C-alpha positions, 0 to 999 in steps of 0.5 A: 498832515496834508500828505497823511491821507496819500500815505494811508490810501497807498498802504490800504490799496497795496494791502487790499490788493494783496488780500484780494478784496479789490479783485472783483471791483477791478474785474467789473470795471475792466470788463465795462471799460473793455466792452465800451472802448472795443466798440468805441475804437472800432466806430472811431476808426470806421468813421475816420475811414468813411470821412477819409474816403467820402469824396471818392465814395461820392465820386466828387465834392458834391453829387446831384442824384435824380430819377430822371435826367439831371435838370439843366439848371444844376449843370448850368450853375456848375459851369457858371461857378467853374466847377468840373462836372460828370454825369453818369447813369446806372440801373440794373439789367441783364447781360448775356453771352452770345449763343456760341459762347454758351448763352448764359445770362447774369443780372448786372449793375449797368453804368454809362460814364462820360469823358472826365470820369471819375472826378475824384479818385481813379479807376483801377483796371486789369487786362486779365484775371491774373493781373493786379491792375493799374490806375487809369483816368481813361473810360471804355472806348466806343463799342467796348465794355469794362466788367467785373471779373465775377461777371466774366466768370459767371458767363464763361467769358474772357477779355476780348470776347463779346457781351450782349447788353439789350440790343447791342454787343460790346467787346470786353477789353478791361476787367474792373478791379476798383471803382471809386464811386461804387459805394461804401463797399458794404453790399454789392450783390450785382457785378458791374458793367461799364460802357461809354455813355455815348453807347447807352442809347443804342442798347435800348435798355432805357424805357419810360418806366425804367428804374434809372438813376442819374448822378451829376458830380461836381469838383473844384475849389472848396469855396465854389463847391460850398457855393454850389451846395448852398445854391442847390439846397436852396433850389430844392427847398423852393416852393413847388420844387417837389413837383418841378424837381421830383426825384432830385436830391443832393449829396455832399461830404456832410450829408452823405448817403445813408444807404452806404452804411445801413448794414453796419449801422444795425451791427453797430447798434447791436454791439453798442447794446452788448456794451451797454449791458456789460456796463450796466451789469458792471455797475451792479457788481461794483455797487455790491462789491463796494458795500461788501468791501466797506462792511469788512473795513468798519472795524479798521476805521473804528480803530483809526478813529480811536488812534486819532485819525480825523474823518477827513483824512480817512475819507480822503484816504479811501477816495485816493485808494478807489481813484487809483484802483479805478485808474488801474482798472480803466487802463486795463480795460482800455488796453483790452478794448483796443486789442479786442476791436481788432477782432471786429475788423477781422470778423467784418472783413469784406464789410469794412476795409482793413486799412482803416486810419488810426484811432483818435484819443477820444475812445481812450479818454471816454474809457478812462472817464467811464471807468472812474465814473462807474467806480465813483458813482457806485463804489465810493458812496458806501466806502465814504461812510467808513469815515463816520464810523464811531470809535465806540464800535471797537467795543460795541459792534452793534453801532456804526453799521453801514446805512443806505446811501443818501438819495442825493449822492446816489441820484447824482452818481446814477444820473452821471453814469446814465448820461455817459451810457446815453452818449456811448449808445450813439442812438437815443432810442437805444440808450433810453430803452436800455438804461431806462428799462434797467432802472425801471426793472430794478424798481420792479425787481425790488418791489416784487422780491419784497412782496415775495418774501412777505408772502413766503413767510406767511405761506409756510406752515412751520408746524408741518413744513420740512425743517430745511424749508422752515429754516430757509424761510426764516433766513430770508424773512429775517433779512428782508433788505438783504433778500431784496438786494440779492434777488434784485441784483441776480434779476438784473444780471439774468435780465441782461443775459436773457435779453441778449440770448432772446435778441440774438435768437430773434435777430437770426430768425428774422434775418434768416427767415426760412422761405416757403418751399414753393416761394418764388425765386425769380423777380422779373421787372421792366416787362413792357405792355406789348410784351405781356402776352408773349412773356406769360406764354413763355413762362407757361411753355417753360413749365411755370404754372403759378406766377405773380403778374402786376403792373408797376407804375412809378408815382410820387406822393405830392399831397395829403388831403389836398395839402402839399407834402414834402420831406421837410414836413416829417421828423422821421427819417424813413418818412423823409426818404419815402417822400423823397423818391417815387413809389412803386404803385400797382392796380388789381381788381382782386385783393392779393391772397397773401395780403390781409386787410386789417382796416376798411374794405377792399372793393373790387372795381372801386374808382378813386380808391386806394389800399395802403400798407399799414406800416407805410400808413403809420410812418406817414400818419395816414388813416382811412378816408385820407385823400392822397395825390400822386404825380405819375409822369406829370399826371395827377391821380387822387384817391381816398384810402379805403383799406389798410393791408398787412403785407408779408414781406417775407412771402417772396411774392410781389408786394406794393405799398399802394394799390388801386383796386381796379383792373385798369388805370388811365391808358396814358399812364406809363407802365411796365410789368413785374412778375415773380415765379419759381424757376423750373428745375432743369439740368444746367448747361455746361461750357468748357466743362464748367456749369452754367446757369439754367437754360430757362433763364437764358432763353427768357432773357434772350427772347426779351433782352430789355427785361431784368431777371433777378435770381433771388436765391443767390442774392439771399445767399450773399445776404446770409453771408454778410449777416453771418459776419455781423452776428459773429461780431456780436457774439464775440463781444457777448463774452464780455457781457457774459463775464460781467453777468457772472461777476454780478451773480458771484458778487450778489451771492457772496455779499452776505457771506460773513452774515451767513457764516456767523448764523450757520456757526450758531446753528451748528453750535446748538446742534444743527447738522451740516447736511441740514444747513446744506439743504437750507443754503441750497433751498435759499439759493434756489428760491432766490434764483427761481424768483430772480429768473422769473422776474428777469424773463418777464422784463426781458421780453418787454424790453426786448420787444421795445428794442426790436420794435423801436431800435432794430425794426424787426418783429418780436416773437416772444414765447411762454416758455421763456419764463419757465426756462428763465426760472430754471436757469436762475436757480441753476446759476444761483446754486452754482455761484453759491457753491463756488462762493459759499463753499467755505461757509459750511467747512469753516470750524465753528470756533474760528467763525465765532472768534472772528465774529467776536473780534 
């Protein structure tokens, strides 16, 4: 007897597989597991690769980064612990070719390195562009420079020729093939130029207001490194450290730099969202298919009870069958997910290294657990009711029908499934909004559809309405519970599909926001005060009629309303980052024309007043009337917030978080100037038959060698190429969710096939024509689809806004046309699924249908 349920469960499994009754169930679970494990395998390998390469990406076992020279105490402590140390300096600047070599210029990422660099990893350099390069522990010799091949190509130079940096000239001797501590390799828009640190001062590029970044890397025994990290962390947390050690931050293997994977973090969130939607849709499909499966097996179980099988044996047999089916579906899903994740690696080539380490066993275990949880939580409850079917059903088919699952069983299953989805989301906000939004939406759909059925029944006048409409209304109102379940299931499926379409569209429009035709395409920074008049005259002489011109002052926020503030005072990550670096402050007596004051008033010339960008104010919890104190190069400046501005960051104009509404600040404040303009169109120069950058840029950099001229047109083009890769990866996984949505639609439409067949057979037996019944079926499906599409589109816009606002951090642009197109799409999909799943209902002979119903 102990083995009887195993034999019975195995036989029923084989029989149901042959009959195709488990087909939809297995497909739904397979799609859910494949979607989740594809993202899981990719994230697992990516994290393993970052962990493997973390020391090389940092350039040491720990790195102290600062906006100014590394404090001497941090260097002395490393020496005291016997650690190796290496200090580097990086900043953006312009590199130029000599006039006899074409005079072209290019924005570069400048880096000065000392002997002993790098502490971890090694450089890979080549003597020519044709060479693959060799590993080296050397650094550039005095008077020489190493550069990326892309820079030499842009400037028309070759190794052996000279490169101009600021006030100095360097001979290019090596081509950089690989730089260990350059970053995670996800984004690097400017080519690298590396020189010996002893040559940095001679270039004259470092000015009081320059945006320099200093790094002090240490390496040694784990014990000594941990002691150094502990000491440095304590130093940065000491009272007064924010003023004495402003701009200083510590990075280690544990902390890492969040900027290293910012692009892939957003991509991973979108991939997780798509996977979550596929899992949620599969849960709906499993619940519908399982109930239909149970309804078909009521008579079989009644016969087993007549033959003496106890409830326990029947329950264990069906549990064993579903567990085996879940294992099969989950294994298929894991295998499919493993194959699919290679597509992500290929689609994101260039953003991530293809030489990622092997995946761990965690995605496999998670996928199998998710598949079994999905099937047991949503599929098993209605099936277990088969064990309690009374033997009397053999002669009385009106007894022993399925009942709604108990709230406790359903609640436990939903809670377990939701917990796994939250774990899979890797982001609490994303998980809560997706899972909570769908649970809330299901309740809204159920209530709304029930009310709609009642209103439809009351609004249709049977004496004057067309016959097909009367019959369709009776069909829906006669089974309100089925109508509610069917409409809700359709709405949930459509919600997921609409949400993905809307988010994808808005993502592209936000990331690829079109630039105005006359928007600036050049940003110039580091213009010194004494160069201001000459620089503006150079712009006008070159044909630039309109340009932004603002002073730029670097200051750190140190107090709010007289109370000192530190990054530790805030929970939000963005607030912590803002407090951990200098702000770019500015001043102007005139309000920028592309900034809108949304609170308070901009008063020109008002002293001790500041205007703050509304997003910054919200992040830091600031309001009108608050007093802010900034530390500007050792000088304090305190002012009250008198206005909040809405800044259009997509305008391509110069924008600032904080501005003083005065024409001039204290004379002793270190300041540089920033300008934005649209470069005049001109024929490109040529060197050796190759097109070179426009002469206007070259002449400007030649006249002012210390400035940094940023060509935003090429940078934005590179950003778009990166985003194209991310979007293709999201669309790649979109196919799984689309398939899951279609499974839900098919399952929801065909769930009442047997009841429809019986009712239509009776109508046909009493004289109803097939054409009339076809009209009834189409009207019912179209009505359910229209309602489901309308409800889904409304909720999709609400959930989409929450995801865009709180997870992906871009503006949401809803449209009134979405409910219209959503309703039409719902009707069309319902009609298509109904035609495919219910086409046999009207074609089956009446006698056969009635005989099957009587058995």
